[in-house]
N, C-alpha and C positions, 0 to 999 in steps of 0.2 A: 504494500500499499504506500503510495507517495502522497505526502501532505504538501499543500501549496497555499501561499497567501497571495492574493491578487489585488492590485489597486488599493493599497491601504491608505486610510486617512484616519483622523480622530474618530473613535468609535468604530474601528475597522471591522470588516467582514472577512472571515476566513472561509475558504471553500476547500473541502476535502475532495480528493479525486473521485470519491463515491457520490459527489453531488450534494452532500449534506452541508448546510450553511449555518453558521453560528457566529455570534458577536464575540469580540475580544474586549475584555474589561479595560476601558480607558486607554487603549493603545494608540500611540501615534508614531508611525514609522514613516519612511519616505513614500512619496507617491509612486504608483506604478511598479511596486516591488513584485517580483515573481520569484519567490525564494523557496527552495526545496531543502529539507534537512539533508546534510551530507551523509547522514546515517539512515536514510529512508529505506535502503535495501538490506539493512542489518537487522536481525531479529531484535525486537523491542528497541530498536535504534541504539542498541548497546547499553541502554539504561536498565541494566539488570546485573545485580551483583553488589559487592561491597567495595566502596572507595574510601580511602583515608587521606588526610592532609599530607601533602608533600613536606616531610620534615626537613628537607634540604633548602627550602625557600623561606627565609625568615619572615618576609612580608606576608606570606600566606599563613604560615604557622602561627604567627603572633597576632593576627587580625582577629579580634574578639567576635566578629560577625560570622566567622567560619566554624561550623560544627567540625569536630575532629574526625567523625566517621559518619558516613551516610550509607544506608542499606537500601538498595532499589530492588523491587520485585516486579519483574515484567513490565516496567515503566508505568505501573499503576499504583503501587504502594511504596511509600518512602518512610524510612525511620531515621531519625537524627539523634546523634550522640555528641556530648561535649568533648569526649576524649577519643583518641585514636583506637584504644582497645575496645571501646564499646561498653564500658561499665557505667557510664553516667548518662542515662537516657534523658533526652529533651522531649521528644515526641515519637510515638511508635505507631506503625501501621496506618499512616495518614494516606487516605485514598485520593488519587489525582486523576484528572482527565486531561488528555493532550489537547492543546489549543492551537497548535500550528508552529511554524518556524518564522523567525524574523531576523533580518540582517543586523549585524553589529553596526551601530552608527559611526564608529570610528574606522574600523578595519575593512568593512565591506563597501564597495565591490573589489577593492584592490586584492583582498584575499577572499576568494569566492567561497571558501569553507568556513569563513568567520560568520557563522549562523547560530543563533540561539534557539533551542527548542523550548517551548513554553508550556507549563503545566499549571493548572488551577486546582486548588483544593476542592474535593467533592464530598468530603466527610465533614461531620459537625463536631468532632472531638475538640474540646477547648485547648488541649495541649498542641494541636496542629495549627491553630489560627495564626501563629507567628510566621507560618510558612504558607500563607494563603496563595501567594504567587511564587513559582519557582521557575527560574530561567537557567538553562544549562547549555554549555557548549558540550554536546554529547561526546562520549569517549572517542578520542582520536589520537593520532601520533604514535611514536615508538620511543619509549614504552607508552602504552595506553594511559591517557590521562583525560581529565575533564575539568571544566570551570563551572562554578555554581554561584548563583545569586538568588536571594529570596526576599520577600517582603510580606508584611502582615496585611490585615484587612484594609488599612488605610493606604496601602501601596498600590501599584499597578504594574503591568508589564512595561509600559512606557518608562516609568521611573527606573526600573531595573535596567532597561536597555540604555537609557541616557547616562547611566553611571560610567559608561565607556568614555564619555566626553568630559568627565569631571577633571578639573585642573589637577595636575600632579601635586600631591601634598603628603610627604613622608610621615608627618606627625599624625595625620588622619588615615593613613594607609589607603590613599586614593590615587588613581582610580582603583576600584575594587576588582581584583583579579585573583580569586581563590584558585588553588591548584590541588587537585585530587588525583591520586594514583590508584591503580587497581590494588586491592588488598595484597599485602606482602611486599609491595614495592615501596621503597622509602625515598626515592629520588626519581622524578619523572619529568623534570624540566628539560 
């Protein structure tokens, strides 16, 4: 199944290749975008398994926004842990629905694979509401790694995407570029 976004504006409409149409919450991307997830042909777009923070990249490791461990089950259920070992649970078994792909506003189109896959919380567990919107650069590269951003109920996909344009500020650890490796890999940059 290939997911596409066409002609996005504020209050964008995403069209799946199946013809299903749905709105994206407060998203503003560029006009006339026709973006496909780079992982469209990978089972679950690669969003399946355990990913841990890259311990070799200080800015990612020490950014308090980054959970230490994220467990993805078939791109529908996500669990978040504060620590890399998975002993300090933040939110477990949060149900998500895939909302489409969107280009990174800084790196795309120069880097055609710089695309974020967007997931919206579909469950009502209060522990999960801090992760209402999840944007990820699905697993890619060698070794396999991914980037994750999230926001609560007052956030939006647009806010998460626009973080790529944030002025560099080492004190605030911006722009926000978390780095996650497949479990067992400690350096994937």
